[in-house]
C-alpha positions as CSV (number, residue, x, y, z in Angstrom):
1,E,-8.3,-6.1,-24.6
2,E,-9.8,-2.7,-23.9
3,G,-7.6,-0.7,-21.5
4,F,-8.6,1.4,-18.6
5,A,-7.7,4.6,-20.5
6,S,-10.6,4.1,-22.9
7,R,-13.0,3.4,-20.1
8,I,-12.2,6.3,-17.9
9,G,-11.8,8.8,-20.7
10,A,-9.0,11.2,-21.5
11,R,-7.4,12.7,-18.4
12,R,-4.7,15.3,-18.0
13,W,-1.9,13.5,-16.3
14,M,0.5,16.4,-16.0
15,E,-0.7,19.9,-15.3
16,I,2.1,21.3,-13.2
17,D,5.8,22.2,-13.5
18,P,7.5,19.5,-11.4
19,G,10.7,21.5,-11.1
20,H,8.8,24.2,-9.2
21,H,8.2,21.7,-6.3
22,F,10.8,19.0,-6.8
23,G,13.8,21.2,-7.4
24,A,16.3,21.4,-10.1
25,D,18.7,18.6,-11.1
26,L,22.0,18.5,-9.3
27,T,23.5,16.1,-11.8
28,N,23.0,15.5,-15.5
29,Q,20.5,18.0,-16.9
30,T,20.0,16.2,-20.2
31,Q,18.0,13.2,-19.0
32,Q,14.6,13.0,-20.5
33,H,12.0,11.0,-18.4
34,L,12.1,7.3,-18.9
35,Q,13.9,7.4,-22.2
36,A,17.1,8.1,-20.4
37,A,16.9,4.7,-18.8
38,S,15.2,2.7,-21.5
39,D,18.2,0.3,-21.7
40,A,17.4,-0.9,-18.1
41,K,14.8,-3.3,-19.5
42,G,17.2,-5.2,-21.7
43,G,20.5,-3.8,-20.8
44,T,22.3,-0.8,-19.4
45,G,25.4,-0.9,-21.4
46,A,25.7,2.9,-21.6
47,M,25.7,3.0,-17.8
48,A,27.8,-0.1,-17.2
49,G,30.9,1.4,-18.7
50,P,33.9,-0.8,-18.3
51,M,32.2,-3.1,-15.8
52,D,32.3,-6.7,-17.0
53,V,28.6,-7.7,-16.8
54,A,29.4,-11.4,-17.4
55,R,31.9,-11.5,-14.6
56,L,29.4,-9.7,-12.3
57,A,26.7,-12.2,-13.2
58,A,29.0,-15.1,-12.3
59,L,29.8,-13.5,-8.9
60,L,26.1,-13.0,-8.2
61,H,25.5,-16.6,-9.0
62,E,28.3,-17.6,-6.6
63,T,26.5,-15.8,-3.8
64,T,23.7,-18.4,-4.1
65,A,26.0,-21.3,-3.6
66,A,25.9,-23.6,-0.6
67,D,29.6,-23.3,0.1
68,A,30.4,-20.6,2.6
69,P,34.0,-19.9,1.4
70,R,32.7,-19.4,-2.2
71,I,30.0,-17.0,-1.0
72,A,32.5,-15.0,1.1
73,A,35.0,-14.8,-1.9
74,A,32.2,-13.6,-4.2
75,E,31.0,-11.0,-1.7
76,R,34.5,-9.6,-1.3
77,E,34.8,-9.2,-5.1
78,L,31.4,-7.6,-5.3
79,S,32.2,-5.2,-2.6
80,A,35.4,-4.1,-4.4
81,A,33.4,-3.8,-7.7
82,A,30.9,-1.4,-6.0
83,D,33.6,1.2,-5.9
84,H,33.8,1.5,-9.6
85,A,31.6,3.5,-12.0
86,G,29.1,1.4,-13.9
87,Y,28.4,-1.0,-11.0
88,A,24.8,0.0,-10.6
89,G,24.2,-0.1,-14.3
90,A,25.7,-3.6,-14.6
91,L,23.4,-4.8,-11.8
92,L,20.4,-3.3,-13.6
93,Q,21.4,-5.2,-16.7
94,C,21.4,-8.4,-14.8
95,I,18.0,-7.5,-13.3
96,G,16.7,-6.9,-16.8
97,A,17.4,-10.5,-17.7
98,A,14.7,-11.7,-15.3
99,N,12.3,-12.4,-18.2
100,A,15.1,-13.9,-20.4
101,P,14.6,-17.4,-21.8
102,D,18.0,-18.3,-20.5
103,A,17.3,-19.8,-17.1
104,H,20.9,-19.1,-15.9
105,A,20.6,-15.4,-16.7
106,A,17.2,-15.2,-15.1
107,A,18.4,-16.8,-11.9
108,V,20.9,-14.0,-11.4
109,A,18.1,-11.3,-11.3
110,I,17.1,-11.7,-7.7
111,P,20.7,-11.7,-6.3
112,A,21.3,-8.6,-8.5
113,A,18.3,-6.9,-7.1
114,A,19.4,-7.6,-3.6
115,A,22.9,-6.4,-4.4
116,L,21.5,-3.2,-5.9
117,H,19.4,-2.6,-2.8
118,N,22.4,-3.0,-0.6
119,F,24.4,-0.6,-2.8
120,V,21.7,2.1,-2.7
121,R,21.1,1.7,1.1
122,N,24.9,2.0,1.9
123,R,26.0,4.6,-0.6
124,W,23.1,6.8,-1.7
125,P,23.7,9.7,-2.4
126,N,27.1,10.7,-1.1
127,R,29.2,7.6,-1.5
128,L,28.4,6.8,-5.1
129,P,31.4,6.0,-7.3
130,S,30.5,8.9,-9.6
131,Q,28.0,11.7,-8.8
132,Q,27.4,11.9,-12.6
133,E,25.6,8.5,-12.3
134,R,23.1,9.8,-9.8
135,E,20.4,10.8,-12.1
136,S,20.8,8.0,-14.7
137,T,20.9,5.4,-11.9
138,R,17.8,6.5,-10.1
139,M,15.8,6.8,-13.4
140,A,17.1,3.4,-14.5
141,I,15.9,1.9,-11.2
142,L,12.4,3.4,-11.8
143,Q,12.4,1.9,-15.3
144,A,13.5,-1.5,-14.0
145,L,10.8,-1.4,-11.3
146,V,7.9,-0.7,-13.7
147,V,8.8,-3.5,-16.1
148,A,10.0,-6.2,-13.6
149,P,8.2,-9.5,-13.1
150,Q,6.0,-9.7,-10.0
151,G,7.7,-11.1,-6.9
152,P,10.8,-10.5,-4.9
153,I,12.5,-8.4,-7.6
154,V,9.7,-5.8,-7.5
155,K,9.9,-5.7,-3.7
156,L,13.7,-5.2,-3.7
157,L,13.5,-2.6,-6.5
158,A,10.7,-0.8,-4.7
159,E,12.8,-0.6,-1.5
160,S,15.7,0.8,-3.4
161,F,13.4,3.3,-5.0
162,R,12.0,4.3,-1.6
163,I,15.5,5.1,-0.3
164,I,16.2,7.3,-3.3
165,V,12.8,9.0,-3.0
166,T,13.4,9.7,0.7
167,E,16.7,11.4,-0.1
168,D,16.2,13.0,-3.5
169,V,12.5,14.0,-3.2
170,T,11.5,14.4,0.5
171,R,14.8,15.8,1.7
172,A,16.9,17.3,-1.2
173,K,14.0,17.9,-3.7
174,C,16.3,17.4,-6.6
175,W,14.4,15.0,-8.9
176,P,12.2,17.1,-11.2
177,D,12.0,14.3,-13.9
178,L,10.3,11.9,-11.5
179,L,6.7,13.0,-11.8
180,P,6.7,13.2,-15.7
181,A,8.3,9.8,-15.7
182,L,5.7,8.2,-13.4
183,C,2.9,9.9,-15.4
184,Q,4.3,8.5,-18.6
185,A,4.7,5.0,-17.1
186,M,1.1,5.0,-15.8
187,Q,-0.3,6.2,-19.1
188,E,1.7,3.6,-21.1
189,S,1.1,0.7,-18.7
190,N,-0.5,-2.5,-19.8
191,L,-3.9,-2.1,-18.2
192,M,-4.2,1.5,-19.3
193,V,-3.6,0.8,-23.0
194,G,-4.7,-2.9,-23.1
195,K,-2.9,-6.0,-22.1
196,E,0.2,-7.2,-24.0
197,Q,0.5,-3.7,-25.6
198,S,3.1,-2.4,-23.2
199,P,6.0,-3.9,-21.2
200,V,5.2,-1.4,-18.4
201,K,3.0,-3.1,-15.7
202,T,0.2,-1.1,-14.2
203,A,0.7,-2.9,-10.9
204,N,4.3,-2.0,-10.7
205,A,3.7,1.6,-11.7
206,L,1.2,1.8,-8.8
207,V,3.8,0.3,-6.5
208,A,6.1,3.2,-7.5
209,V,3.4,5.7,-6.8
210,H,2.7,4.2,-3.4
211,T,6.4,4.3,-2.6
212,L,6.5,7.9,-3.6
213,L,3.6,8.7,-1.3
214,K,4.7,6.6,1.7
215,P,6.9,9.3,3.4
216,Y,3.9,11.6,3.6
217,K,1.9,9.4,5.9
218,Y,3.8,11.1,8.7
219,F,4.1,14.8,9.4
220,Q,7.3,16.2,8.0
221,N,7.6,18.7,10.9
222,P,5.7,17.1,13.8
223,G,6.6,20.0,16.1
224,S,4.4,22.4,14.0
225,E,0.9,23.0,15.3
226,K,-0.7,23.4,11.9
227,E,1.5,22.1,9.2
228,A,0.3,22.5,5.6
229,A,0.7,19.8,3.1
230,P,4.1,19.9,1.4
231,P,4.1,21.4,-2.1
232,E,5.5,18.2,-3.5
233,L,2.6,16.2,-2.1
234,E,0.2,18.7,-3.7
235,A,2.0,18.2,-7.0
236,I,1.8,14.4,-6.7
237,V,-1.9,14.5,-6.0
238,K,-2.5,16.8,-9.0
239,A,-0.4,14.7,-11.3
240,L,-1.3,11.2,-10.3
241,L,-4.0,10.7,-7.7
242,E,-6.7,12.7,-9.6
243,P,-6.3,10.8,-12.8
244,L,-6.3,7.5,-10.9
245,L,-9.7,8.2,-9.4
246,G,-11.3,6.7,-12.6
247,M,-9.3,3.5,-12.2
248,L,-10.5,3.3,-8.6
249,G,-14.1,3.2,-9.7
250,I,-13.4,0.5,-12.3
251,L,-11.5,-1.7,-9.9
252,A,-14.0,-1.3,-7.1
253,T,-16.9,-2.2,-9.4
254,G,-15.0,-5.3,-10.5
255,T,-14.4,-6.4,-7.0
256,L,-18.0,-5.9,-5.9
257,T,-19.3,-7.7,-9.0
258,A,-17.0,-10.6,-8.4
259,A,-18.1,-10.8,-4.7
260,A,-21.7,-10.8,-5.7
261,A,-21.1,-13.5,-8.4
262,E,-19.4,-15.7,-5.7
263,N,-22.6,-15.4,-3.6
264,G,-24.7,-16.7,-6.5
265,D,-26.0,-13.5,-8.0
266,P,-26.8,-14.5,-11.6
267,T,-26.7,-10.9,-12.9
268,A,-23.3,-10.3,-11.4
269,A,-22.1,-13.7,-12.7
270,A,-23.2,-12.7,-16.2
271,A,-21.5,-9.3,-15.9
272,Q,-18.2,-10.7,-14.6
273,H,-15.3,-10.9,-16.9
274,N,-12.0,-12.7,-16.5
275,A,-12.7,-14.2,-13.1
276,A,-9.3,-15.8,-13.1
277,N,-7.7,-12.4,-13.1
278,Q,-9.8,-11.0,-10.2
279,P,-7.2,-11.6,-7.4
280,G,-4.7,-9.5,-9.4
281,N,-7.3,-6.7,-9.8
282,D,-8.1,-6.9,-6.1
283,A,-4.4,-6.5,-5.4
284,L,-4.4,-3.4,-7.7
285,L,-7.3,-2.0,-5.7
286,H,-5.4,-2.6,-2.5
287,T,-2.3,-0.8,-3.7
288,L,-4.4,2.1,-5.0
289,L,-6.2,2.4,-1.6
290,K,-2.8,2.4,0.1
291,C,-1.9,5.4,-2.1
292,F,-5.0,7.2,-1.0
293,H,-4.5,6.3,2.6
294,H,-1.0,7.6,2.8
295,T,-2.0,10.8,1.0
296,V,-4.5,11.7,3.8
297,A,-3.0,9.9,6.8
298,A,-1.4,13.1,8.0
299,Y,-2.2,15.9,5.6
300,M,-5.2,17.0,3.6
301,P,-3.8,18.3,0.3
302,A,-5.9,21.1,-1.2
303,A,-5.7,19.3,-4.5
304,M,-7.5,16.3,-2.9
305,V,-10.5,18.2,-1.5
306,P,-12.5,18.6,-4.8
307,S,-12.4,14.8,-5.5
308,L,-12.6,13.6,-1.8
309,Q,-16.3,13.0,-2.0
310,R,-15.9,10.7,-4.9
311,W,-13.2,8.7,-3.2
312,L,-15.4,8.4,-0.1
313,E,-18.4,7.2,-2.1
314,V,-16.3,4.3,-3.4
315,L,-14.8,3.5,0.0
316,T,-18.2,3.6,1.6
317,K,-19.7,1.3,-1.0
318,I,-16.8,-1.2,-0.5
319,L,-17.4,-1.1,3.3
320,E,-21.1,-1.6,2.8
321,Q,-20.7,-4.8,0.8
322,A,-17.8,-6.1,2.8
323,P,-19.9,-8.3,5.2
324,T,-20.9,-10.4,2.1
325,F,-17.3,-11.1,1.0
326,R,-16.3,-14.7,1.2
327,F,-12.9,-15.9,2.4
328,E,-12.7,-19.7,1.8
329,D,-9.6,-19.5,-0.3
330,E,-6.9,-17.3,1.2
331,R,-4.8,-17.3,-2.0
332,V,-7.8,-15.9,-4.0
333,H,-9.5,-13.7,-1.3
334,A,-6.6,-12.3,0.7
335,P,-6.1,-9.2,-1.6
336,R,-9.8,-8.4,-1.3
337,G,-9.6,-8.7,2.5
338,K,-6.6,-6.5,2.6
339,A,-8.4,-3.9,0.5
340,V,-11.3,-3.8,3.0
341,K,-8.8,-3.4,5.8
342,R,-7.2,-0.5,4.0
343,V,-10.6,1.1,3.5
344,I,-11.2,1.1,7.2
345,Q,-7.7,2.4,8.0
346,A,-8.2,5.3,5.6
347,M,-11.5,6.1,7.2
348,Q,-9.9,6.1,10.6
349,S,-7.3,8.6,9.4
350,L,-10.0,10.8,7.8
351,V,-12.1,10.8,11.0
352,T,-9.1,11.5,13.2
353,R,-7.3,14.2,11.1
354,H,-9.9,15.6,8.8
355,R,-13.3,15.2,10.4
356,R,-14.9,18.3,8.9
357,H,-14.3,16.8,5.4
358,V,-16.2,13.6,6.2
359,D,-19.0,14.7,8.5
360,K,-21.6,13.9,5.8
361,F,-20.3,10.3,5.5
362,L,-20.2,9.6,9.3
363,P,-23.6,8.0,9.6
364,A,-23.0,5.6,6.7
365,M,-19.5,4.8,8.0
366,C,-20.8,3.9,11.4
367,T,-23.7,1.9,10.1
368,H,-21.5,-0.2,7.7
369,A,-18.6,-0.5,10.2
370,A,-21.0,-1.8,12.9
371,A,-22.5,-4.3,10.3
372,L,-19.1,-5.6,9.3
373,A,-18.0,-6.0,13.0
374,S,-21.3,-7.8,13.8
375,A,-20.9,-10.2,10.8
376,L,-17.3,-11.0,11.6
377,A,-17.8,-11.4,15.3
378,S,-20.8,-13.7,14.8
379,R,-18.8,-15.7,12.3
380,R,-16.0,-16.1,14.7
381,L,-18.3,-17.2,17.5
382,S,-20.0,-19.9,15.3
383,S,-16.8,-21.3,13.8
384,G,-15.1,-24.4,15.1
385,G,-11.7,-24.6,16.7
386,D,-10.4,-26.4,13.6
387,S,-11.3,-23.4,11.4
388,P,-10.0,-20.2,13.0
389,T,-10.9,-16.8,11.7
390,P,-8.4,-15.6,9.1
391,A,-6.0,-13.0,10.4
392,V,-7.1,-10.4,7.9
393,Q,-10.7,-10.7,9.0
394,S,-9.8,-10.5,12.7
395,R,-7.9,-7.3,11.8
396,Q,-11.0,-6.0,9.9
397,C,-13.2,-6.6,12.9
398,A,-10.8,-4.9,15.3
399,L,-10.4,-1.9,13.0
400,C,-14.2,-1.5,12.8
401,F,-14.4,-1.2,16.5
402,D,-11.5,1.2,16.5
403,L,-13.2,3.3,13.8
404,L,-16.4,3.5,15.9
405,A,-14.2,4.5,18.9
406,R,-12.6,7.3,16.9
407,V,-16.1,8.6,15.9
408,S,-17.3,8.5,19.5
409,E,-14.4,10.6,20.9
410,T,-16.3,13.8,20.1
411,A,-19.6,14.9,21.3
412,P,-21.3,14.9,17.9
413,G,-19.9,11.5,17.2
414,Y,-21.1,10.1,20.5
415,K,-24.6,11.5,19.8
416,L,-24.5,9.7,16.5
417,L,-23.8,6.4,18.1
418,A,-25.8,6.7,21.3
419,P,-29.3,5.9,19.8
420,N,-27.9,2.6,18.4
421,F,-25.9,1.7,21.4
422,G,-28.1,-1.2,22.4
423,R,-28.1,-2.7,18.9
424,L,-24.4,-2.2,18.7
425,L,-23.8,-3.9,22.0
426,E,-26.1,-6.9,21.2
427,S,-25.0,-7.5,17.6
428,A,-21.3,-6.7,17.6
429,I,-19.7,-5.9,20.9
430,Y,-21.2,-8.8,22.9
431,P,-20.4,-11.5,20.2
432,A,-16.8,-10.2,20.0
433,L,-16.5,-10.5,23.8
434,C,-17.9,-14.0,24.1
435,A,-15.6,-17.0,24.1
436,G,-15.7,-19.4,21.2
437,A,-14.0,-22.7,20.2
438,E,-11.1,-20.7,18.9
439,D,-10.6,-19.1,22.3
440,E,-10.4,-22.5,24.0
441,A,-7.7,-23.6,21.7
442,D,-5.7,-20.4,22.2
443,W,-6.1,-20.7,26.0
444,E,-4.8,-24.2,26.0
445,E,-1.8,-23.3,23.8
446,D,-0.6,-20.3,25.8
447,E,-2.5,-18.8,28.7
448,E,-0.3,-15.7,29.1
449,E,-0.3,-14.8,25.5
450,Y,-4.1,-15.2,25.4
451,L,-4.6,-12.8,28.3
452,Q,-2.2,-10.2,26.7
453,K,-4.1,-10.4,23.5
454,N,-7.5,-10.1,24.9
455,L,-7.4,-7.9,28.0
456,P,-7.9,-4.1,27.6
457,A,-4.7,-2.4,26.4
458,D,-4.1,0.0,29.3
459,S,-5.6,-0.5,32.8
460,D,-4.7,3.0,33.8
461,D,-6.8,4.5,31.1
462,P,-10.5,4.2,31.8
463,T,-11.2,3.6,28.2
464,G,-8.3,1.3,27.5
465,F,-8.1,2.8,24.1
466,N,-5.0,2.2,22.0
467,E,-4.4,3.2,18.4
468,E,-2.8,-0.1,17.4
469,L,-5.1,-2.9,18.4
470,Y,-5.3,-6.1,16.5
471,A,-7.6,-8.4,18.6
472,P,-11.3,-7.9,18.0
473,R,-12.1,-8.7,21.7
474,Q,-9.7,-6.1,22.9
475,S,-11.0,-3.5,20.5
476,A,-14.6,-4.3,21.4
477,A,-13.8,-3.9,25.1
478,N,-12.0,-0.6,24.5
479,L,-15.0,0.7,22.6
480,L,-17.4,-0.4,25.3
481,G,-15.3,1.3,28.0
482,L,-15.1,4.5,25.9
483,L,-18.8,4.6,25.3
484,A,-19.5,3.9,29.0
485,E,-17.1,6.6,30.2
486,R,-18.5,9.2,27.8
487,G,-22.1,8.2,28.7
488,S,-21.5,8.5,32.4
489,A,-19.8,11.9,31.9
490,G,-22.8,13.1,29.9
491,V,-25.2,11.9,32.7
492,S,-23.1,13.7,35.3
493,A,-23.1,16.9,33.2
């Protein structure tokens, strides 16, 4: 199958010196990118040293027993083994057996991933059995992550990777091999080169990129008035986000085509390929959008500015088509719904933190957000009590109102919304405030919880605005209060 790389063309994945921003190695200088941990896929014997992998696997299997004394005995022995060199490597060897035909060996992979997570959480970086293992262990964890089967193993390895990234990249800046390794993994992943041609999974590599970017969704020095983007974030954007822009366009086009095909568009149906794989592609799109959102949630890296317009064009197109997305089957459509939710969250961050970069897109953002809020509010109002609105759609609707509230906080934003206030009130805010069959069922189940969920967030604030609102009615009421407050202030002036 044709890979993404041939469709997005050749891109330079590594144009920087990572050591300049990510620091010099504090451990073994001879490790070379992913090659240093290639044994993590099928075995890490070089790292395991004298550790008895078979005995370790037996102990891990004992931790899944139903007998409390057996579990306690196994955990004591595992705790003692963690003090010896090679323990992490032996765990990674057990994790590498997740795809093995031997069911007994594969069953140990999840307990091994959980044990590795506990080991990293409790001991990284200063309580490792041997500091010489630091570099090889972290690179082996990355290698295990990008080849692991989807499911709990990926989640546990990603959490272990996050702990290491927080310490060795965000704080100590002592992992210069990380960016080249991630670039190599992404270039060689299955969807980039064509399926079945690589053991590295594109979805897992994106999870690693997202984990690397996650710490930067918050300011590193919140006390600083104007904090520039950290150099390592600039390096990540140059090395990874810019090349991934082409993948964003392909994934978004596939999602929009699939949505149109589901609505009966014959042209889209003819153009759609591999409909069975669409939920996986929607999940990829969601992860990539999370990477973008966390990149711009606090900072605006200079390296992102030249391509920001192209990112916004794709996000705006998704938001425009979102009212037509179907949601009959949560298993199939949940990733797409989460992708739309992430689009709105990214737009909120851009409007709040980086408005001057998105001024040109504000009219389209407001129009499409109002249209989606209107469609979802009307859908909720017309649905019966036995078919409540899916949680992800309720969140989308609330986020649309919150996005409009963010836009209206400034005088230019309010002037943009004011001419359409009547239509916004009639088509979106009013339907969201009206009670429906779903409200009757919620009221009968728990009156107090219903009131907390639906009343304005803060009675002392005339707008009632709150950054973390989840109920569409609450968000709609807050937007209405904000518009009314700003309108009356304008009349008084």
